[in-house]
ROSELO-759551 format. One line per 4 residues: number of its first residue (from 1); their letters; for each residue x, y, z of N, C-alpha, C. Coordinates in steps of 0.02 Angstrom, whole numbers, plus 50000, padded with zeros to 5 digits. Example, Ala and Ser with C-alpha at 12.3 -4.5 7.8 and 13.67 -1.06 7.14 Angstrom:
2
1 = AS = 50660 49716 50390 50615 49775 50390 50660 49835 50390  50642 49888 50354 50684 49947 50357 50645 50002 50394
// end
This chain:
88
1 = MANS = 50844 48869 49197 50775 48848 49187 50761 48785 49224  50700 48782 49243 50678 48729 49287 50672 48661 49241  50697 48604 49267 50703 48541 49226 50645 48498 49249  50628 48490 49311 50578 48444 49331 50505 48474 49323
5 = VSAR = 50457 48431 49321 50394 48454 49314 50371 48497 49377  50387 48475 49432 50371 48514 49493 50402 48577 49499  50471 48582 49468 50501 48647 49472 50475 48691 49424  50447 48668 49366 50417 48709 49317 50349 48739 49346
9 = KRAR = 50313 48695 49379 50253 48717 49412 50265 48772 49462  50318 48758 49503 50335 48809 49554 50352 48876 49521  50390 48875 49467 50407 48937 49433 50346 48972 49408  50298 48934 49381 50234 48966 49356 50197 49000 49415
13 = QAER = 50195 48962 49472 50158 48989 49534 50195 49050 49559  50258 49047 49561 50298 49104 49584 50289 49165 49545  50286 49159 49480 50270 49218 49436 50199 49244 49444  50158 49198 49450 50083 49220 49459 50077 49259 49527
17 = HRQH = 50109 49231 49580 50108 49268 49643 50142 49328 49644  50203 49336 49607 50239 49399 49602 50195 49452 49568  50160 49431 49516 50120 49484 49487 50061 49506 49523  50033 49465 49563 49975 49478 49608 50002 49522 49663
21 = NASL = 50057 49509 49693 50085 49551 49745 50104 49621 49720  50126 49623 49660 50146 49686 49628 50082 49729 49620  50028 49697 49605 49967 49735 49594 49942 49761 49657  49945 49722 49709 49924 49745 49779 49969 49798 49802
25 = RSHV = 50033 49796 49795 50079 49850 49816 50069 49907 49779  50052 49908 49712 50038 49965 49675 49975 49997 49700  49926 49960 49715 49862 49987 49743 49872 50026 49807  49914 50001 49853 49929 50037 49915 49971 50099 49902
29 = RTRI = 50017 50094 49857 50057 50158 49840 50012 50210 49809  49962 50193 49766 49922 50241 49737 49874 50273 49794  49851 50236 49841 49811 50263 49896 49852 50310 49935  49911 50295 49945 49956 50341 49989 49968 50404 49947
33 = KQVL = 49984 50397 49883 49993 50459 49837 49930 50501 49835  49872 50472 49836 49811 50510 49834 49806 50557 49900  49826 50529 49957 49823 50562 50019 49871 50627 50011  49939 50607 49992 49987 50659 49981 49966 50715 49935
37 = RAIE = 49935 50696 49879 49910 50749 49831 49857 50791 49865  49811 50765 49906 49760 50804 49937 49794 50849 49990  49843 50826 50022 49881 50867 50075 49914 50926 50038  49949 50915 49983 49982 50962 49945 49934 51016 49916
41 = SGDK = 49873 50991 49899 49821 51041 49873 49795 51085 49928  49803 51064 49993 49781 51109 50047 49708 51091 50063  49677 51043 50039 49609 51024 50050 49607 50976 50112  49595 50996 50169 49594 50953 50225 49545 50895 50224
45 = DAAE = 49483 50916 50205 49426 50868 50204 49439 50812 50152  49468 50830 50096 49489 50780 50044 49545 50736 50066  49593 50766 50104 49648 50730 50134 49623 50677 50185  49575 50700 50222 49550 50651 50277 49511 50594 50241
49 = KAYQ = 49472 50608 50190 49437 50556 50157 49488 50506 50122  49534 50538 50092 49587 50492 50058 49623 50450 50110  49636 50478 50170 49671 50441 50223 49626 50385 50247  49558 50398 50254 49517 50346 50274 49513 50288 50226
53 = AAVP = 49522 50308 50162 49520 50254 50111 49588 50216 50110  49634 50251 50127 49708 50223 50124 49721 50172 50180  49699 50191 50242 49713 50147 50301 49689 50073 50291  49634 50059 50267 49611 49987 50257 49658 49953 50203
57 = AIDR = 49675 49990 50154 49720 49960 50101 49790 49946 50130  49816 49993 50173 49879 49979 50205 49876 49919 50249  49821 49916 50288 49814 49858 50337 49806 49791 50298  49767 49795 50244 49759 49734 50207 49823 49709 50181
61 = SVSK = 49870 49753 50157 49933 49735 50132 49977 49701 50185  49970 49722 50251 50004 49692 50304 49976 49622 50313  49908 49611 50315 49882 49550 50328 49900 49500 50270  49913 49526 50212 49927 49475 50156 50011 49465 50147
65 = GIMH = 50047 49503 50191 50118 49495 50191 50149 49531 50144  50118 49582 50111 50146 49626 50062 50194 49681 50094  50173 49702 50150 50210 49755 50188 50217 49734 50259  50274 49755 50288 50286 49741 50360 50244 49787 50399
69 = ANKA = 50229 49759 50457 50179 49796 50503 50212 49867 50524  50274 49865 50541 50306 49926 50562 50306 49983 50506  50315 49959 50444 50313 50005 50388 50248 50033 50380  50196 49993 50384 50125 50013 50382 50109 50063 50439
73 = ARHK = 50130 50053 50498 50119 50100 50548 50153 50163 50534  50213 50161 50508 50252 50219 50495 50216 50266 50439  50188 50230 50388 50157 50272 50339 50092 50301 50365  50056 50264 50407 49993 50291 50436 50007 50348 50475
77 = SRLN = 50056 50340 50522 50076 50394 50567 50094 50458 50534  50138 50452 50481 50164 50508 50452 50111 50543 50410  50068 50504 50376 50014 50536 50338 49965 50571 50390  49948 50542 50444 49909 50573 50492 49939 50637 50521
81 = QHIR = 50004 50637 50532 50042 50696 50559 50036 50757 50508  50036 50736 50442 50035 50789 50390 49962 50818 50389  49913 50775 50399 49842 50800 50396 49829 50842 50458  49856 50823 50516 49841 50860 50577 49880 50928 50574
85 = GMGA = 49938 50930 50540 49977 50992 50530 49937 51041 50486  49896 51017 50445 49858 51066 50403 49813 51112 50439  49787 51091 50493 49740 51132 50533 49777 51188 50568  49840 51179 50585 49874 51223 50625 49893 51292 50583
// end
C-alpha cells in the first residue's frame, strides 16, 4: 500500500487511467466483433459498413496508446481480407 501522499495520488490516477483504457479497449474489440459477425452472416454491405465504423476506432486506440500500430494494421488488413473474400 502507498504510504506517502504523492504515492496514494499516483495509485488513484493509475486506477482511473486503467479503467479508462479498459473502456477504450473494450470499445475497439466490440467494433471488431461487429465486423466479424457481419462477415459470418454473409452480408457484405453490413460488413463494409461495420468495417468503416471500426477503422476510426482502431486508429483512435493507436493514437491514444491503447494498441500498437502494427497490431492495428494487422486487424484492419485481416478484416479487409475477409470482406474482399466474401465477393469471390
